[in-house]
SETIKOL-919704 format. One record per residue (C-alpha): residue number from 0; x, y, z. Coordinates in nm, 3 decimals, decimal comma. Layout:
# SETIKOL-919704
  num        x        y        z
  NUM        X        Y        Z
...
//
This chain:
# SETIKOL-919704
  num        x        y        z
    0   -4,431   -3,992   -2,881
    1   -4,739   -3,896   -2,713
    2   -4,600   -4,010   -2,376
    3   -4,322   -3,804   -2,417
    4   -4,494   -3,481   -2,518
    5   -4,726   -3,542   -2,203
    6   -4,421   -3,602   -1,987
    7   -4,269   -3,251   -2,112
    8   -4,597   -3,084   -2,097
    9   -4,642   -3,195   -1,698
   10   -4,304   -3,107   -1,607
   11   -4,340   -2,779   -1,757
   12   -4,703   -2,720   -1,592
   13   -4,516   -2,819   -1,229
   14   -4,274   -2,601   -1,286
   15   -4,486   -2,330   -1,383
   16   -4,708   -2,371   -1,049
   17   -4,356   -2,378   -0,821
   18   -4,275   -2,060   -0,984
   19   -4,585   -1,904   -0,946
   20   -4,614   -1,999   -0,566
   21   -4,226   -1,919   -0,494
   22   -4,296   -1,558   -0,649
   23   -4,621   -1,503   -0,438
   24   -4,474   -1,553   -0,129
   25   -4,263   -1,281   -0,123
   26   -3,897   -1,200    0,023
   27   -3,817   -1,382    0,333
   28   -3,835   -1,206    0,673
   29   -3,514   -1,050    0,786
   30   -3,349   -1,216    1,094
   31   -3,393   -1,062    1,453
   32   -3,091   -0,843    1,567
   33   -2,827   -1,055    1,769
   34   -2,854   -1,052    2,146
   35   -2,581   -0,800    2,311
   36   -2,479   -0,776    2,653
   37   -2,545   -0,453    2,850
   38   -2,398   -0,311    3,134
   39   -2,608   -0,131    3,386
   40   -2,482    0,064    3,716
   41   -2,714    0,025    4,004
   42   -2,720    0,221    4,318
   43   -2,731   -0,003    4,660
   44   -2,739    0,043    5,002
   45   -2,531    0,303    5,152
   46   -2,463    0,503    4,806
   47   -2,287    0,243    4,672
   48   -2,264    0,148    4,285
   49   -2,278   -0,170    4,140
   50   -2,210   -0,281    3,799
   51   -2,516   -0,564    3,674
   52   -2,406   -0,775    3,333
   53   -2,719   -0,845    3,164
   54   -2,690   -1,077    2,890
   55   -2,926   -1,159    2,626
   56   -3,062   -0,829    2,555
   57   -3,162   -0,744    2,204
   58   -3,042   -0,437    2,041
   59   -3,280   -0,184    1,987
   60   -3,571   -0,316    2,194
   61   -3,759   -0,142    2,492
   62   -3,879   -0,336    2,769
   63   -4,263   -0,402    2,792
   64   -4,495   -0,522    2,987
   65   -4,702   -0,849    2,861
   66   -4,928   -0,978    3,160
   67   -5,147   -0,611    3,088
   68   -5,473   -0,625    2,874
   69   -5,495   -0,276    2,787
   70   -5,355   -0,177    2,431
   71   -5,048    0,006    2,388
   72   -5,052    0,388    2,413
   73   -5,103    0,572    2,116
   74   -4,799    0,766    1,959
//
């Protein structure tokens, strides 16, 4: 009978540890927005206008430089 109680207690202890770790982990991060296509109008030579179709631009993102070592401007 001691073996049964030891098994029950160990199972409950493992469940309690797993529940505590899951509770402390917090919610999962929301996935990023899906990339969308964007059409840009570019003025070329002699005043002609061309349409450029850009694929893979995430909605709501702004272009930024990644090669500069200076901090971003303060808003």
